[in-house]
PDB file of the backbone (N, CA, C, O) and the ligand in Angstrom, with CONECT records:
HET     ZN  A 101       1
ATOM      1  N   MET A   1     -63.895  -2.310 -14.236  1.00  0.00           N
ATOM      2  CA  MET A   1     -62.701  -3.097 -14.610  1.00  0.00           C
ATOM      3  C   MET A   1     -61.788  -3.408 -13.292  1.00  0.00           C
ATOM      4  O   MET A   1     -61.515  -2.563 -12.440  1.00  0.00           O
ATOM      5  N   THR A   2     -61.423  -4.588 -13.278  1.00  0.00           N
ATOM      6  CA  THR A   2     -60.516  -4.928 -12.060  1.00  0.00           C
ATOM      7  C   THR A   2     -59.176  -4.769 -12.418  1.00  0.00           C
ATOM      8  O   THR A   2     -58.690  -5.353 -13.387  1.00  0.00           O
ATOM      9  N   THR A   3     -58.487  -3.935 -11.619  1.00  0.00           N
ATOM     10  CA  THR A   3     -57.050  -3.750 -11.896  1.00  0.00           C
ATOM     11  C   THR A   3     -56.221  -4.723 -10.957  1.00  0.00           C
ATOM     12  O   THR A   3     -56.734  -5.433 -10.092  1.00  0.00           O
ATOM     13  N   ALA A   4     -54.892  -4.658 -11.243  1.00  0.00           N
ATOM     14  CA  ALA A   4     -53.920  -5.464 -10.434  1.00  0.00           C
ATOM     15  C   ALA A   4     -54.048  -4.989  -8.978  1.00  0.00           C
ATOM     16  O   ALA A   4     -54.033  -5.785  -8.039  1.00  0.00           O
ATOM     17  N   TYR A   5     -54.170  -3.690  -8.830  1.00  0.00           N
ATOM     18  CA  TYR A   5     -54.264  -3.233  -7.333  1.00  0.00           C
ATOM     19  C   TYR A   5     -55.436  -3.752  -6.743  1.00  0.00           C
ATOM     20  O   TYR A   5     -55.369  -4.114  -5.568  1.00  0.00           O
ATOM     21  N   ASP A   6     -56.598  -3.859  -7.417  1.00  0.00           N
ATOM     22  CA  ASP A   6     -57.841  -4.392  -6.827  1.00  0.00           C
ATOM     23  C   ASP A   6     -57.639  -5.796  -6.375  1.00  0.00           C
ATOM     24  O   ASP A   6     -58.186  -6.206  -5.351  1.00  0.00           O
ATOM     25  N   LYS A   7     -56.797  -6.617  -7.180  1.00  0.00           N
ATOM     26  CA  LYS A   7     -56.582  -8.061  -6.840  1.00  0.00           C
ATOM     27  C   LYS A   7     -55.522  -8.194  -5.819  1.00  0.00           C
ATOM     28  O   LYS A   7     -55.345  -9.290  -5.286  1.00  0.00           O
ATOM     29  N   ALA A   8     -54.801  -7.170  -5.500  1.00  0.00           N
ATOM     30  CA  ALA A   8     -53.712  -7.363  -4.537  1.00  0.00           C
ATOM     31  C   ALA A   8     -54.188  -7.534  -3.085  1.00  0.00           C
ATOM     32  O   ALA A   8     -55.193  -6.973  -2.648  1.00  0.00           O
ATOM     33  N   SER A   9     -53.422  -8.322  -2.392  1.00  0.00           N
ATOM     34  CA  SER A   9     -53.817  -8.608  -0.964  1.00  0.00           C
ATOM     35  C   SER A   9     -53.709  -7.328  -0.130  1.00  0.00           C
ATOM     36  O   SER A   9     -53.132  -6.335  -0.574  1.00  0.00           O
ATOM     37  N   GLU A  10     -54.261  -7.362   1.060  1.00  0.00           N
ATOM     38  CA  GLU A  10     -54.150  -6.152   1.963  1.00  0.00           C
ATOM     39  C   GLU A  10     -52.710  -5.960   2.267  1.00  0.00           C
ATOM     40  O   GLU A  10     -52.250  -4.820   2.327  1.00  0.00           O
ATOM     41  N   ALA A  11     -51.922  -7.082   2.476  1.00  0.00           N
ATOM     42  CA  ALA A  11     -50.499  -6.871   2.809  1.00  0.00           C
ATOM     43  C   ALA A  11     -49.751  -6.155   1.694  1.00  0.00           C
ATOM     44  O   ALA A  11     -48.906  -5.296   1.949  1.00  0.00           O
ATOM     45  N   ALA A  12     -50.089  -6.536   0.390  1.00  0.00           N
ATOM     46  CA  ALA A  12     -49.405  -5.980  -0.644  1.00  0.00           C
ATOM     47  C   ALA A  12     -49.798  -4.424  -0.710  1.00  0.00           C
ATOM     48  O   ALA A  12     -48.950  -3.553  -0.903  1.00  0.00           O
ATOM     49  N   ARG A  13     -51.073  -4.176  -0.543  1.00  0.00           N
ATOM     50  CA  ARG A  13     -51.494  -2.723  -0.685  1.00  0.00           C
ATOM     51  C   ARG A  13     -50.832  -1.893   0.413  1.00  0.00           C
ATOM     52  O   ARG A  13     -50.458  -0.741   0.195  1.00  0.00           O
ATOM     53  N   ALA A  14     -50.693  -2.498   1.600  1.00  0.00           N
ATOM     54  CA  ALA A  14     -50.043  -1.744   2.709  1.00  0.00           C
ATOM     55  C   ALA A  14     -48.622  -1.452   2.320  1.00  0.00           C
ATOM     56  O   ALA A  14     -48.164  -0.330   2.536  1.00  0.00           O
ATOM     57  N   LEU A  15     -47.870  -2.427   1.740  1.00  0.00           N
ATOM     58  CA  LEU A  15     -46.464  -2.227   1.285  1.00  0.00           C
ATOM     59  C   LEU A  15     -46.461  -1.119   0.236  1.00  0.00           C
ATOM     60  O   LEU A  15     -45.593  -0.248   0.296  1.00  0.00           O
ATOM     61  N   LEU A  16     -47.430  -1.108  -0.765  1.00  0.00           N
ATOM     62  CA  LEU A  16     -47.445  -0.132  -1.846  1.00  0.00           C
ATOM     63  C   LEU A  16     -47.608   1.374  -1.180  1.00  0.00           C
ATOM     64  O   LEU A  16     -47.025   2.339  -1.675  1.00  0.00           O
ATOM     65  N   THR A  17     -48.308   1.468  -0.213  1.00  0.00           N
ATOM     66  CA  THR A  17     -48.556   2.808   0.385  1.00  0.00           C
ATOM     67  C   THR A  17     -47.280   3.252   1.256  1.00  0.00           C
ATOM     68  O   THR A  17     -47.103   4.442   1.515  1.00  0.00           O
ATOM     69  N   ALA A  18     -46.461   2.327   1.667  1.00  0.00           N
ATOM     70  CA  ALA A  18     -45.396   2.574   2.546  1.00  0.00           C
ATOM     71  C   ALA A  18     -44.046   2.738   1.841  1.00  0.00           C
ATOM     72  O   ALA A  18     -43.177   3.441   2.357  1.00  0.00           O
ATOM     73  N   PHE A  19     -43.843   2.103   0.666  1.00  0.00           N
ATOM     74  CA  PHE A  19     -42.567   2.006  -0.036  1.00  0.00           C
ATOM     75  C   PHE A  19     -42.706   2.583  -1.464  1.00  0.00           C
ATOM     76  O   PHE A  19     -43.796   2.706  -2.024  1.00  0.00           O
ATOM     77  N   ASP A  20     -41.561   2.915  -1.990  1.00  0.00           N
ATOM     78  CA  ASP A  20     -41.628   3.185  -3.461  1.00  0.00           C
ATOM     79  C   ASP A  20     -41.156   1.833  -4.192  1.00  0.00           C
ATOM     80  O   ASP A  20     -40.763   0.856  -3.554  1.00  0.00           O
ATOM     81  N   GLU A  21     -41.230   1.871  -5.526  1.00  0.00           N
ATOM     82  CA  GLU A  21     -40.996   0.696  -6.261  1.00  0.00           C
ATOM     83  C   GLU A  21     -39.619   0.140  -6.126  1.00  0.00           C
ATOM     84  O   GLU A  21     -39.465  -1.082  -6.141  1.00  0.00           O
ATOM     85  N   ILE A  22     -38.570   0.981  -5.989  1.00  0.00           N
ATOM     86  CA  ILE A  22     -37.178   0.571  -5.720  1.00  0.00           C
ATOM     87  C   ILE A  22     -37.066  -0.149  -4.448  1.00  0.00           C
ATOM     88  O   ILE A  22     -36.403  -1.184  -4.373  1.00  0.00           O
ATOM     89  N   GLN A  23     -37.665   0.336  -3.477  1.00  0.00           N
ATOM     90  CA  GLN A  23     -37.626  -0.254  -2.104  1.00  0.00           C
ATOM     91  C   GLN A  23     -38.358  -1.648  -2.196  1.00  0.00           C
ATOM     92  O   GLN A  23     -37.859  -2.643  -1.670  1.00  0.00           O
ATOM     93  N   LEU A  24     -39.460  -1.687  -2.824  1.00  0.00           N
ATOM     94  CA  LEU A  24     -40.237  -2.909  -3.030  1.00  0.00           C
ATOM     95  C   LEU A  24     -39.321  -3.962  -3.724  1.00  0.00           C
ATOM     96  O   LEU A  24     -39.197  -5.094  -3.258  1.00  0.00           O
ATOM     97  N   ALA A  25     -38.702  -3.558  -4.826  1.00  0.00           N
ATOM     98  CA  ALA A  25     -37.848  -4.454  -5.628  1.00  0.00           C
ATOM     99  C   ALA A  25     -36.663  -4.982  -4.809  1.00  0.00           C
ATOM    100  O   ALA A  25     -36.236  -6.124  -4.977  1.00  0.00           O
ATOM    101  N   GLU A  26     -36.138  -4.118  -3.913  1.00  0.00           N
ATOM    102  CA  GLU A  26     -34.977  -4.491  -2.990  1.00  0.00           C
ATOM    103  C   GLU A  26     -35.538  -5.521  -1.985  1.00  0.00           C
ATOM    104  O   GLU A  26     -34.875  -6.514  -1.684  1.00  0.00           O
ATOM    105  N   MET A  27     -36.699  -5.294  -1.495  1.00  0.00           N
ATOM    106  CA  MET A  27     -37.265  -6.252  -0.487  1.00  0.00           C
ATOM    107  C   MET A  27     -37.529  -7.580  -1.152  1.00  0.00           C
ATOM    108  O   MET A  27     -37.262  -8.624  -0.557  1.00  0.00           O
ATOM    109  N   CYS A  28     -38.072  -7.575  -2.433  1.00  0.00           N
ATOM    110  CA  CYS A  28     -38.388  -8.799  -3.071  1.00  0.00           C
ATOM    111  C   CYS A  28     -37.099  -9.600  -3.337  1.00  0.00           C
ATOM    112  O   CYS A  28     -37.058 -10.812  -3.124  1.00  0.00           O
ATOM    113  N   ALA A  29     -36.040  -8.896  -3.812  1.00  0.00           N
ATOM    114  CA  ALA A  29     -34.778  -9.465  -4.003  1.00  0.00           C
ATOM    115  C   ALA A  29     -34.145 -10.142  -2.787  1.00  0.00           C
ATOM    116  O   ALA A  29     -33.579 -11.234  -2.830  1.00  0.00           O
ATOM    117  N   ALA A  30     -34.298  -9.383  -1.695  1.00  0.00           N
ATOM    118  CA  ALA A  30     -33.732  -9.842  -0.431  1.00  0.00           C
ATOM    119  C   ALA A  30     -34.507 -11.071   0.124  1.00  0.00           C
ATOM    120  O   ALA A  30     -33.928 -11.988   0.706  1.00  0.00           O
ATOM    121  N   GLN A  31     -35.882 -11.037  -0.095  1.00  0.00           N
ATOM    122  CA  GLN A  31     -36.630 -12.212   0.292  1.00  0.00           C
ATOM    123  C   GLN A  31     -36.452 -13.391  -0.561  1.00  0.00           C
ATOM    124  O   GLN A  31     -36.537 -14.505  -0.044  1.00  0.00           O
ATOM    125  N   SER A  32     -36.211 -13.262  -1.828  1.00  0.00           N
ATOM    126  CA  SER A  32     -35.860 -14.325  -2.723  1.00  0.00           C
ATOM    127  C   SER A  32     -34.439 -14.939  -2.369  1.00  0.00           C
ATOM    128  O   SER A  32     -34.220 -16.147  -2.454  1.00  0.00           O
ATOM    129  N   ALA A  33     -33.544 -14.062  -1.989  1.00  0.00           N
ATOM    130  CA  ALA A  33     -32.244 -14.644  -1.653  1.00  0.00           C
ATOM    131  C   ALA A  33     -32.356 -15.482  -0.332  1.00  0.00           C
ATOM    132  O   ALA A  33     -31.750 -16.546  -0.203  1.00  0.00           O
ATOM    133  N   ARG A  34     -33.160 -14.952   0.642  1.00  0.00           N
ATOM    134  CA  ARG A  34     -33.352 -15.691   1.922  1.00  0.00           C
ATOM    135  C   ARG A  34     -33.960 -17.050   1.505  1.00  0.00           C
ATOM    136  O   ARG A  34     -33.444 -18.072   1.957  1.00  0.00           O
ATOM    137  N   ILE A  35     -35.025 -17.132   0.670  1.00  0.00           N
ATOM    138  CA  ILE A  35     -35.675 -18.409   0.461  1.00  0.00           C
ATOM    139  C   ILE A  35     -34.696 -19.355  -0.297  1.00  0.00           C
ATOM    140  O   ILE A  35     -34.687 -20.567  -0.081  1.00  0.00           O
ATOM    141  N   ARG A  36     -33.847 -18.728  -1.222  1.00  0.00           N
ATOM    142  CA  ARG A  36     -32.838 -19.631  -1.869  1.00  0.00           C
ATOM    143  C   ARG A  36     -31.900 -20.265  -0.821  1.00  0.00           C
ATOM    144  O   ARG A  36     -31.590 -21.454  -0.900  1.00  0.00           O
ATOM    145  N   ARG A  37     -31.443 -19.441   0.179  1.00  0.00           N
ATOM    146  CA  ARG A  37     -30.539 -19.997   1.233  1.00  0.00           C
ATOM    147  C   ARG A  37     -31.255 -21.061   2.021  1.00  0.00           C
ATOM    148  O   ARG A  37     -30.665 -22.103   2.310  1.00  0.00           O
ATOM    149  N   VAL A  38     -32.535 -20.837   2.390  1.00  0.00           N
ATOM    150  CA  VAL A  38     -33.348 -21.982   3.072  1.00  0.00           C
ATOM    151  C   VAL A  38     -33.333 -23.247   2.241  1.00  0.00           C
ATOM    152  O   VAL A  38     -33.087 -24.341   2.749  1.00  0.00           O
ATOM    153  N   ARG A  39     -33.622 -23.069   0.848  1.00  0.00           N
ATOM    154  CA  ARG A  39     -33.684 -24.183   0.051  1.00  0.00           C
ATOM    155  C   ARG A  39     -32.357 -24.906  -0.093  1.00  0.00           C
ATOM    156  O   ARG A  39     -32.291 -26.132  -0.189  1.00  0.00           O
ATOM    157  N   LEU A  40     -31.322 -24.116  -0.103  1.00  0.00           N
ATOM    158  CA  LEU A  40     -29.993 -24.768  -0.137  1.00  0.00           C
ATOM    159  C   LEU A  40     -29.714 -25.608   1.129  1.00  0.00           C
ATOM    160  O   LEU A  40     -29.090 -26.662   1.004  1.00  0.00           O
ATOM    161  N   LEU A  41     -30.141 -25.199   2.336  1.00  0.00           N
ATOM    162  CA  LEU A  41     -29.981 -25.943   3.425  1.00  0.00           C
ATOM    163  C   LEU A  41     -30.917 -27.191   3.457  1.00  0.00           C
ATOM    164  O   LEU A  41     -30.510 -28.279   3.866  1.00  0.00           O
ATOM    165  N   HIS A  42     -32.143 -26.996   3.026  1.00  0.00           N
ATOM    166  CA  HIS A  42     -33.171 -28.021   3.173  1.00  0.00           C
ATOM    167  C   HIS A  42     -33.279 -28.758   1.778  1.00  0.00           C
ATOM    168  O   HIS A  42     -34.376 -28.934   1.247  1.00  0.00           O
ATOM    169  N   ARG A  43     -32.164 -29.158   1.240  1.00  0.00           N
ATOM    170  CA  ARG A  43     -32.166 -29.773  -0.081  1.00  0.00           C
ATOM    171  C   ARG A  43     -32.401 -31.341   0.127  1.00  0.00           C
ATOM    172  O   ARG A  43     -32.213 -31.900   1.208  1.00  0.00           O
ATOM    173  N   GLU A  44     -32.821 -31.966  -0.998  1.00  0.00           N
ATOM    174  CA  GLU A  44     -32.962 -33.402  -0.866  1.00  0.00           C
ATOM    175  C   GLU A  44     -31.606 -34.052  -0.954  1.00  0.00           C
ATOM    176  O   GLU A  44     -30.719 -33.649  -1.707  1.00  0.00           O
ATOM    177  N   GLU A  45     -31.492 -35.111  -0.118  1.00  0.00           N
ATOM    178  CA  GLU A  45     -30.293 -35.862  -0.014  1.00  0.00           C
ATOM    179  C   GLU A  45     -30.637 -37.275   0.323  1.00  0.00           C
ATOM    180  O   GLU A  45     -31.047 -37.571   1.446  1.00  0.00           O
ATOM    181  N   TYR A  46     -30.467 -38.207  -0.690  1.00  0.00           N
ATOM    182  CA  TYR A  46     -30.882 -39.683  -0.481  1.00  0.00           C
ATOM    183  C   TYR A  46     -32.370 -39.818   0.083  1.00  0.00           C
ATOM    184  O   TYR A  46     -32.675 -40.657   0.931  1.00  0.00           O
ATOM    185  N   GLY A  47     -33.256 -38.911  -0.471  1.00  0.00           N
ATOM    186  CA  GLY A  47     -34.639 -39.039  -0.224  1.00  0.00           C
ATOM    187  C   GLY A  47     -35.025 -38.343   1.036  1.00  0.00           C
ATOM    188  O   GLY A  47     -36.210 -38.274   1.360  1.00  0.00           O
ATOM    189  N   GLY A  48     -34.068 -37.821   1.765  1.00  0.00           N
ATOM    190  CA  GLY A  48     -34.413 -37.073   3.004  1.00  0.00           C
ATOM    191  C   GLY A  48     -33.909 -35.607   2.908  1.00  0.00           C
ATOM    192  O   GLY A  48     -33.222 -35.200   1.971  1.00  0.00           O
ATOM    193  N   CYS A  49     -34.322 -34.833   3.987  1.00  0.00           N
ATOM    194  CA  CYS A  49     -33.859 -33.482   3.982  1.00  0.00           C
ATOM    195  C   CYS A  49     -32.453 -33.401   4.528  1.00  0.00           C
ATOM    196  O   CYS A  49     -32.198 -33.934   5.608  1.00  0.00           O
ATOM    197  N   ALA A  50     -31.543 -32.771   3.850  1.00  0.00           N
ATOM    198  CA  ALA A  50     -30.107 -32.649   4.307  1.00  0.00           C
ATOM    199  C   ALA A  50     -29.959 -31.922   5.629  1.00  0.00           C
ATOM    200  O   ALA A  50     -29.046 -32.229   6.395  1.00  0.00           O
ATOM    201  N   GLU A  51     -30.832 -30.967   5.921  1.00  0.00           N
ATOM    202  CA  GLU A  51     -30.770 -30.128   7.071  1.00  0.00           C
ATOM    203  C   GLU A  51     -31.466 -30.793   8.274  1.00  0.00           C
ATOM    204  O   GLU A  51     -30.947 -30.812   9.390  1.00  0.00           O
ATOM    205  N   CYS A  52     -32.604 -31.311   8.009  1.00  0.00           N
ATOM    206  CA  CYS A  52     -33.505 -31.827   9.174  1.00  0.00           C
ATOM    207  C   CYS A  52     -33.119 -33.259   9.576  1.00  0.00           C
ATOM    208  O   CYS A  52     -33.350 -33.621  10.730  1.00  0.00           O
ATOM    209  N   THR A  53     -32.579 -34.043   8.748  1.00  0.00           N
ATOM    210  CA  THR A  53     -32.195 -35.468   8.969  1.00  0.00           C
ATOM    211  C   THR A  53     -30.981 -35.429   9.941  1.00  0.00           C
ATOM    212  O   THR A  53     -29.922 -34.876   9.644  1.00  0.00           O
ATOM    213  N   HIS A  54     -31.201 -36.029  11.072  1.00  0.00           N
ATOM    214  CA  HIS A  54     -29.994 -36.189  12.035  1.00  0.00           C
ATOM    215  C   HIS A  54     -29.891 -37.700  12.199  1.00  0.00           C
ATOM    216  O   HIS A  54     -29.351 -38.377  11.324  1.00  0.00           O
ATOM    217  N   GLU A  55     -30.426 -38.269  13.365  1.00  0.00           N
ATOM    218  CA  GLU A  55     -30.250 -39.649  13.642  1.00  0.00           C
ATOM    219  C   GLU A  55     -31.366 -40.358  12.933  1.00  0.00           C
ATOM    220  O   GLU A  55     -31.135 -41.473  12.465  1.00  0.00           O
ATOM    221  N   SER A  56     -32.639 -39.779  12.800  1.00  0.00           N
ATOM    222  CA  SER A  56     -33.594 -40.516  11.974  1.00  0.00           C
ATOM    223  C   SER A  56     -33.949 -39.573  10.754  1.00  0.00           C
ATOM    224  O   SER A  56     -33.873 -38.347  10.825  1.00  0.00           O
ATOM    225  N   MET A  57     -34.352 -40.283   9.610  1.00  0.00           N
ATOM    226  CA  MET A  57     -34.622 -39.691   8.368  1.00  0.00           C
ATOM    227  C   MET A  57     -35.828 -38.848   8.527  1.00  0.00           C
ATOM    228  O   MET A  57     -36.853 -39.244   9.082  1.00  0.00           O
ATOM    229  N   VAL A  58     -35.659 -37.625   7.998  1.00  0.00           N
ATOM    230  CA  VAL A  58     -36.796 -36.733   7.791  1.00  0.00           C
ATOM    231  C   VAL A  58     -37.003 -36.671   6.296  1.00  0.00           C
ATOM    232  O   VAL A  58     -36.145 -36.154   5.581  1.00  0.00           O
ATOM    233  N   SER A  59     -38.153 -37.199   5.788  1.00  0.00           N
ATOM    234  CA  SER A  59     -38.381 -37.308   4.376  1.00  0.00           C
ATOM    235  C   SER A  59     -38.489 -35.939   3.745  1.00  0.00           C
ATOM    236  O   SER A  59     -38.908 -34.977   4.389  1.00  0.00           O
ATOM    237  N   TRP A  60     -38.111 -35.856   2.493  1.00  0.00           N
ATOM    238  CA  TRP A  60     -38.141 -34.612   1.720  1.00  0.00           C
ATOM    239  C   TRP A  60     -39.357 -34.678   0.788  1.00  0.00           C
ATOM    240  O   TRP A  60     -39.639 -35.708   0.175  1.00  0.00           O
ATOM    241  N   PRO A  61     -40.046 -33.580   0.706  1.00  0.00           N
ATOM    242  CA  PRO A  61     -39.832 -32.245   1.352  1.00  0.00           C
ATOM    243  C   PRO A  61     -40.188 -32.170   2.828  1.00  0.00           C
ATOM    244  O   PRO A  61     -41.243 -32.608   3.284  1.00  0.00           O
ATOM    245  N   CYS A  62     -39.245 -31.590   3.532  1.00  0.00           N
ATOM    246  CA  CYS A  62     -39.600 -31.449   5.041  1.00  0.00           C
ATOM    247  C   CYS A  62     -40.526 -30.440   5.264  1.00  0.00           C
ATOM    248  O   CYS A  62     -40.899 -29.719   4.338  1.00  0.00           O
ATOM    249  N   ARG A  63     -40.979 -30.303   6.525  1.00  0.00           N
ATOM    250  CA  ARG A  63     -41.994 -29.260   6.936  1.00  0.00           C
ATOM    251  C   ARG A  63     -41.574 -27.823   6.510  1.00  0.00           C
ATOM    252  O   ARG A  63     -42.404 -27.018   6.088  1.00  0.00           O
ATOM    253  N   THR A  64     -40.252 -27.538   6.638  1.00  0.00           N
ATOM    254  CA  THR A  64     -39.780 -26.177   6.213  1.00  0.00           C
ATOM    255  C   THR A  64     -39.954 -25.898   4.771  1.00  0.00           C
ATOM    256  O   THR A  64     -40.418 -24.821   4.396  1.00  0.00           O
ATOM    257  N   ILE A  65     -39.570 -26.902   3.888  1.00  0.00           N
ATOM    258  CA  ILE A  65     -39.767 -26.586   2.486  1.00  0.00           C
ATOM    259  C   ILE A  65     -41.253 -26.671   2.112  1.00  0.00           C
ATOM    260  O   ILE A  65     -41.685 -25.953   1.210  1.00  0.00           O
ATOM    261  N   ARG A  66     -42.016 -27.488   2.744  1.00  0.00           N
ATOM    262  CA  ARG A  66     -43.503 -27.438   2.502  1.00  0.00           C
ATOM    263  C   ARG A  66     -44.091 -26.091   2.939  1.00  0.00           C
ATOM    264  O   ARG A  66     -44.996 -25.573   2.285  1.00  0.00           O
ATOM    265  N   ALA A  67     -43.603 -25.544   3.993  1.00  0.00           N
ATOM    266  CA  ALA A  67     -44.074 -24.168   4.466  1.00  0.00           C
ATOM    267  C   ALA A  67     -43.626 -23.080   3.373  1.00  0.00           C
ATOM    268  O   ALA A  67     -44.407 -22.223   2.960  1.00  0.00           O
ATOM    269  N   VAL A  68     -42.361 -23.189   2.964  1.00  0.00           N
ATOM    270  CA  VAL A  68     -41.936 -22.264   1.927  1.00  0.00           C
ATOM    271  C   VAL A  68     -42.642 -22.355   0.763  1.00  0.00           C
ATOM    272  O   VAL A  68     -42.773 -21.346   0.070  1.00  0.00           O
ATOM    273  N   ASP A  69     -43.213 -23.605   0.369  1.00  0.00           N
ATOM    274  CA  ASP A  69     -43.976 -23.802  -0.783  1.00  0.00           C
ATOM    275  C   ASP A  69     -45.423 -23.369  -0.600  1.00  0.00           C
ATOM    276  O   ASP A  69     -46.208 -23.419  -1.547  1.00  0.00           O
ATOM    277  N   GLY A  70     -45.763 -22.970   0.538  1.00  0.00           N
ATOM    278  CA  GLY A  70     -47.153 -22.471   0.802  1.00  0.00           C
ATOM    279  C   GLY A  70     -48.108 -23.200   1.538  1.00  0.00           C
ATOM    280  O   GLY A  70     -49.251 -22.794   1.748  1.00  0.00           O
ATOM    281  N   GLU A  71     -47.577 -24.443   1.992  1.00  0.00           N
ATOM    282  CA  GLU A  71     -48.507 -25.256   2.843  1.00  0.00           C
ATOM    283  C   GLU A  71     -48.535 -24.694   4.235  1.00  0.00           C
ATOM    284  O   GLU A  71     -47.527 -24.273   4.801  1.00  0.00           O
ATOM    285  N   GLN A  72     -49.670 -24.706   4.730  1.00  0.00           N
ATOM    286  CA  GLN A  72     -50.012 -24.170   6.161  1.00  0.00           C
ATOM    287  C   GLN A  72     -49.445 -25.148   7.083  1.00  0.00           C
ATOM    288  O   GLN A  72     -49.789 -26.322   6.944  1.00  0.00           O
ATOM    289  N   PRO A  73     -48.570 -24.809   8.068  1.00  0.00           N
ATOM    290  CA  PRO A  73     -48.059 -25.718   9.092  1.00  0.00           C
ATOM    291  C   PRO A  73     -49.139 -26.287   9.927  1.00  0.00           C
ATOM    292  O   PRO A  73     -50.171 -25.647  10.132  1.00  0.00           O
ATOM    293  N   ASP A  74     -48.934 -27.488  10.425  1.00  0.00           N
ATOM    294  CA  ASP A  74     -49.943 -28.107  11.364  1.00  0.00           C
ATOM    295  C   ASP A  74     -50.040 -27.167  12.607  1.00  0.00           C
ATOM    296  O   ASP A  74     -49.094 -26.488  13.006  1.00  0.00           O
ATOM    297  N   ALA A  75     -51.238 -27.194  13.159  1.00  0.00           N
ATOM    298  CA  ALA A  75     -51.435 -26.396  14.395  1.00  0.00           C
ATOM    299  C   ALA A  75     -50.768 -26.915  15.532  1.00  0.00           C
ATOM    300  O   ALA A  75     -50.857 -26.339  16.617  1.00  0.00           O
TER     301      ALA A  75
HETATM  302 ZN    ZN A 101     -35.610 -29.603   6.179  1.00  0.00          ZN2+
END
């Protein structure tokens, strides 16, 4: 039988051995808050990114939001 632990990534297993559940929950909450702050900065505004657009339009979603959404950045 495959358990949730079996399916966990190596990074997740490493966290489980180093922290208790409360600490993990605090870390998840803090990371979620950070991502919310990034999304607030990099919000769509008139079809572009409100943070990245300066003199020329950076279409939305910008590279930052795409990276937050899981896209691998260009090399
Ligand atoms: Zn942006």
